[in-house]
N, C-alpha and C positions, 0 to 999 in steps of 0.2 A: 923686541920692540914690539909696542901696542903700535898696532896695524888703523888708521885715522881712517873713517866714515869719509867717503866721498864727498866734496860741494854740492852732485846736482840732486843725492842720492838724501841730502840732510831737507834739500830743499823740500821737493816733491813729502817727505815725511812730514813739514811742517804748514805744506798748502793742505796737504790730508789733514791734521788734525783741526786746520783752520772751519777748515768745510763741517769735517762733526761737528765743530765747536759755533759752525754757524747754523747749520741745520737741525740740531736736535728740540728738540719739545721740550726742552725743559733749560727754563733759565740759567744762564752759567754765566756770572759774571766775576772778577777778579781789583783788588782790589790792595795797597799799599797798608805795610803796617796801622800809618796814621788815617783810616777809612777812603781813600781816595780812589777812588773806584777809575778803574785804569779798564777794566771793553766795559763789553756792553753786550752782550747777541741779539737773535732779531726775536728770540722768544721772549726774553728779557722785556722789551721794547715794548713785546704785545699781550703780554703778562705784566705790566708795569703804569706803563699807558707814559713813558717818553721814547724817543729818538735813540740814538746814542750818545749823537751831538749834543743833547739837550742833557743826557750820564756820565759821560765820560768827564772827568775833570773834578765832579764832585761828590761831596762825603758822602757816603756808605749812609747813615744816616734822612737822606732822603726820604726814604721806603721803608723808613723804621717809624714807630708811634710812641710818640714823644715816653707814654710809657713804657716802654720794652726795650731804650735806648743802653736801658744795663746789660742787657745782652749784649749787647756789642765786647763789652769791656771784659767779658769772661769768652767771649771766643774770641779773641787776639788776643789775651795772657794765653788760653789754650795753646794757637796759633803759634807763636811767638816760641813755643819749647814744643815746636816740631808736632803737635799733639794732631791725630785729624779727628772732626768733629760728626758724628754718622747718625741722618732720623732724628738730627734736632727739629722737635716742632714747634713752630712760631708764627707769628701772625706779622703783615706787614702791608704796608698800606702802599695802594698805586695814586696817579697822578690824581686819578681824578674824585681821592679823597673813600675807594672802597677799600675793607680792609678782606686779603686776604690770608685763607689760613695756607700756610706751606709745611713742608718737611725741608730741610736744610742737609747739604753734606758739604764739608769746608773742610779745605786742605790745606797744607803751608807749600806755599811757594820759594823754590828756592834757588842763586844765584850758583855757579858753575865750582862756585868752593864750597858751595852744599851750604852756603848765609840762606837761611831762613829770611825772605824779603819781601812778602802781601802774600795773600790768603785770595785759593779759585772758589766760589761758589757753586753751588747749585742749585736750583730753589725747585722744588714740586708742588706746583696747584693743588692742593687735597682736600678741595673744598665740596665737592663733591663727595669723595668719601667721609669726609667730614660731617655735612648735613647730614646721609643716611644714614650714616654711624645714629645720629641729631635725633633721628623720624624713628628709628630701628628702637631706640631709647625710650622715644614716650610712646612707642605702638606696646613695646613692652608692660611701660610703669601705666597705661588704658587699660591692658588685657588682665595684670596681676594683681592692679585697684576694681576691677570690674565689680559690679553685685551681681552676675550671672553667672554662671559655672561655663569655662571657656575651656577646652576639650581638645587636643589635634591626636589624630593617630593615624595609621599607616593604613594602605588598601587593605594589609590582613589584620587589621582592627585592634596593633596594638599602640596604648597607650606614648603619643612620644612629645605632650608635657599635658599639664594639672596646675590653672590658677587657684591664688587663694579662694574662691567664690566656690570653686569647686570639693577641695578638701572641707570647707566647711559643710557644703550644703549633703558631701556624702558621707564626707569622714575620714579618708583616707587620705591622709598625709601625700602629698606628694613623690615622697620619696617610696610610699606605699603604691603610688598608680600607677608609676613611671614605668615602665618597659610590659605592663600587662597587659589581659587583653578587656576588650573595652566591654565584654562580658561578664567582666566583674563588678556595674552597675546594671545589666539586664535582669528583670524576670525572666526565670529558665521560660516562662509560656507564652514571651515576648522577643525572644532569639530570633527572629524569622523575623522580626523590622530591623537590625543589624542589615539580614543581607536581600533589604527591600531599599534599605539607606544607602549602600554601598553603591550595590547597582546602578542606583542613581547619579550617585559622586564618579561614579567610571563612565557614565554617558556623557560628566560635563555637566549635570543637573543640580543648581541647587533642588535643597527639602526644607520649604520654612512654614513656621507656625504648628509645628508635629505633635499634635497632643497627645502623652503616652504617660508611663507607667516607670521608674530605675526607681533601684532599692537604694538604699547607705547602708554601710556598717555595718550599725546597727539590727539592722533588718527591716529600721522605718520602709515603707512604699513615700512613695514622692512623683508627686500629679506636675508636669514639668507640661513648657513645650520648648521642641527642639528647633533651630534652623541652623540643618548642617549645609555646607559647602566645602567645595576642590578644593586644597591645593596644588598649584604650581610649582615646577620649577622655572630657570631661568630658560630650559625650550619649548613651556607651555606645556610640557607632560604631565597627566596627575601624577602623580605622586603622593595624597594624599585626604584626607578632611580635616575639615578646623568644626569644631560641633560649641555653639551658645545656646546651654539650659537652664532657664527659668523657670524658678519654680510661681508657680500656678497652683497652689494650694487655697490659699486664702480665694484667692478668685473660684476655684471647685466648689468651695465652703460656703462662699454667695448666694452660688447660682442654688444649690444643692437647698438652703437659707431661703432661697426664693420662692423655690419651689414648693415648699413648706407652704409660705403663707402666702401661696398662690393659690393651691391645694386648698385649705385652712377660711381662705377667701371665700371659695367658690364653691364649698359647703356651706357655710352662713349665708350666701346667696341666695342660693337652692336652697334651705331656708327660711331667709325672708319674702321668696318669690312663693316656698307652700303654706309662708302664713299667713299674705296677701291674698294668695287666691281665697284659701277656707275662708277668712276672715269676709271679703265682700261677698261670695258663696253664703256664709251665714247671716250679711248684713241685708241683702236685696231682700229676702221673700218677706220678711220684716218692716225696711219700708216700703212695700209693695202693695205690703195690707195695709199701712198705717192710711198711705194715703186714698187708700182707697173707703176704707172709715170716717174719711175726712170732709172728701166729694161728697157721700154719703148722707155726711152730720149740715155739709153744706146743705143740700136740699131744703134737708129738715126746717134747718133755719127761719126757713122761709121767711117773713119779712122784719125779723126782729134782726134789727141790723149790728147790734150789740154782738150777736151769736155771729152772726153774718164776717165780720172785721174778724171775729180769733179766727174763728177758720181758716178761712184765706191766707191770715200769718203764717198761721200752722202750716199751711198748706206747702206757703212760698217759703221753710225753714226746712218740710222734708223735702222739697224740691232740690235745697242747696247739700243737703246729705247726698241724695240720689246721685246728684252732679260729682260730690266727693268721691263717690266711693264707685262710678266712672271711672272716671281720673285715672284712680291705683291701678283698676284691671285692667286697666289700655299704657299703664307704662312700669306695672310689672307681664304684660305681651309683651312691650317693645326690648324689655331686658333679653327675656328669654328670647325675643325674636322670632312671636310668634303670629304678631299683629298681620291678621291674614289683608288680600287686598283682594276685591271681585274689580276688576277694570268692563262699564257697560260705558256707550257713546249716550249722551244726554246733555241739555242746553243749560248754562250752569246758567242763566239768566233766572230761569225759572225753579231749577234748585235755590238761587235767595229769593226769591218771591211767597217760596214758601217758607223757608226761614220766620221770614220777618211777620209773617201771620199769627210768628206763637205770641207777636209783641204787640200784638192790638190794641191791648191795653195800656198798651204804656202812653203817657199822656205827658209824660215831661223827655219825652226824648222821641222826637220826631224824624223819618226818613225820607230821608231824598235818593232814586238810583236813578242815575246815570247811565247808558248802557250805546255801543256803537259794534261796528263788525260784528263777524259771524261771534259766536260762541259758544259753539257745540264740540263739546272736548269727550276724553275717554280715560273715563277715571272711577274709583272709587266711589259712587254715587254718594254713599253714607256714612263715609268716609271727610268728606271735601264740606255736606254739610257740620256734619263736625267740627270740620277747624272754622268756617265759614259764620255756624251758632257760639264755637268758642271768643270770636273777636269782636263778634257783632254785642253780646253778653259783656267782652272786654272795655269797650268802647262806653255802654250805658254806665258800668261799674265804677269805671273812673273817669267821669262824666258826675258828679254827685249835688252839682247843681242846675244838669239837666243843660242842651241846646241841643243844635238837632248832628245825628250823622249822614254824611253822605258817602255811599254806598257808588263807587264810578269801578264798570267792566267792557275793557277797551278788549278787540279780541284780533289776531296779526295773521298774517302769511302761516308761521309756526308756532303759535303761542295765545294764551288766555289772562289778563291780569287783572288783578281781585284789588277794590284800594278801595280799604277801610275808613275813611276819616270823622275825626271824636273834635269837641269842642273842648276837657277834659282838663285837668291837672295836668299833664302831658310828663314828662320823665324826665330825669337830668341824663346829660352827654354821657356821664360818666361809667353811667352803669348800661347804659344805651346795648355794649358788651358780651352783657350776662343775661341779656332778657329771655335767653329762649335755653338757657344752664338750666339745668335739676335743680329743683326747690325753690326758686330766684323769687325773691317778690319784690318791684318796685315799687311800696305803699311809702308816701311820708309823713311822717310823723302827725299826726292828729288824724288821721282817716281810717274810717272802720273798712274794710274789704275784704271782707271772707277770700279765700283758695287756702291751696296746699303751694301751690308753683310750682305744678305739674301743667296746665290748659297751657302754653306757650311752648315748654319743649317736646308731647305732645302734638302738638301742632305743628311747627318746625316738622319731628320725623313724617308724618305725613306727608305732607308737602317734598319733601326732600326722595321718596320713597316713589313719589310718581315721577320723579328727575324735575320738577321745578325747584326756585328760592323764593324765600323770606324775609323783609324787612323790614327794618320803620325807620321810619324820622319824625321827631317829635322839638317842640321848643317848652321849655316848662310854663308854664299859666297860660298857654293860646291851645294845645293839645296835642295830638299824638294821628298821624297816618299811617297804618299798617298796609301791605304789600304782600299777595305775592303772585309769582307765575308759574304759567302750568303746560309742561304742552302739552300742544292738540292729544298726539297721543303719547301714551306715557313708556319714558327709556325700559318702565317694567314688562311691558304687553311681552 
């Protein structure tokens, strides 16, 4: 005769099982074969958001999304047949509406006669694992579809991953590369680089933008830029390295092309400077001689008014030619960085007065000179004279109808400012910022004003090499004001 279990032992066992269910970290739910919930542990409340009192007595569809209700029919049919369902992955819905990824284990509940009367369900939240798997899948897709070669290796240099771009770049398939040493793609003379890279990785350092050469299966050498980072395990121990290799062949080729273009341009520039230097040297002597002969001829014309007029006009044209030659010489020196400066102390008012004496025969443009403050500066006297002469001659040229040219010189503790104002044709606002550029000329249609467009460029360079500034204000039809500021002591001293 079978011996029955004492009542107190059965009660203790039931209490123990109830405690296990209630304190389980997995949601444990029981239901009838009709789907009515009959038990609901604490973990189920936490997972789904319903209290036990809200859930018990409700149909299990309380937590099943509509598009998954058919799963319940399958589960109940399996339970009726006495079958267990293990690791059934699905989606269930919390009270808040949030969908939860679950792994279900469902078992039949039988009465003391062995008849199936319901089902017990253990639900484990696998959302973190699903998210991690999705993230891993996404990262794997990014790596595999990257345009850059991405390779991983152990600290001993054995290749552990090889994406499609690596196969395209180096010519080895994944099967050919996996398990091989990374020296497979390193030229023999560059093997020392691998020791350096692994040394940095073992220290926990990344290596970024390391430009080097690697060799493909067909023997081609490929210029690449490497970024290498440590790979850590779950204990933060360095176990390997990931390497991203970008093909920089086009960039290297472009750089070489630029270097070649620069070399060609420099050669042309040097030849241009040589040509200008030679041409201006050859032109200066005959122009000087021509002016001397014209001045002698001017003396001999005596009272012959017509002859004197022709000679004066010829001398003016020779002066223009000499000015153009001098501009070419200065421009060539500026380009070559050979425009020398010789600094001395002088009164800029005296310099301006000396410059204006050259224009004593000018009857159409009277001058007015205004000065204030101390006007002593340290500068290259000849170059500043060149600046003033250029600005005054421009004021005359660009005032073909005449008008007063007003020169104002003001000194303060640190600098001296010179302003040259005319009543000429003015300059459009749209081109004022280009005035000091090489070869730019702001000549309006209908005006015949000689020049190569180098005078203001040379003027600006001279002032800036003294540590000064130059600018212009102009109103079309009313005239212009060119001004420059010189520090009392040049920054180039």
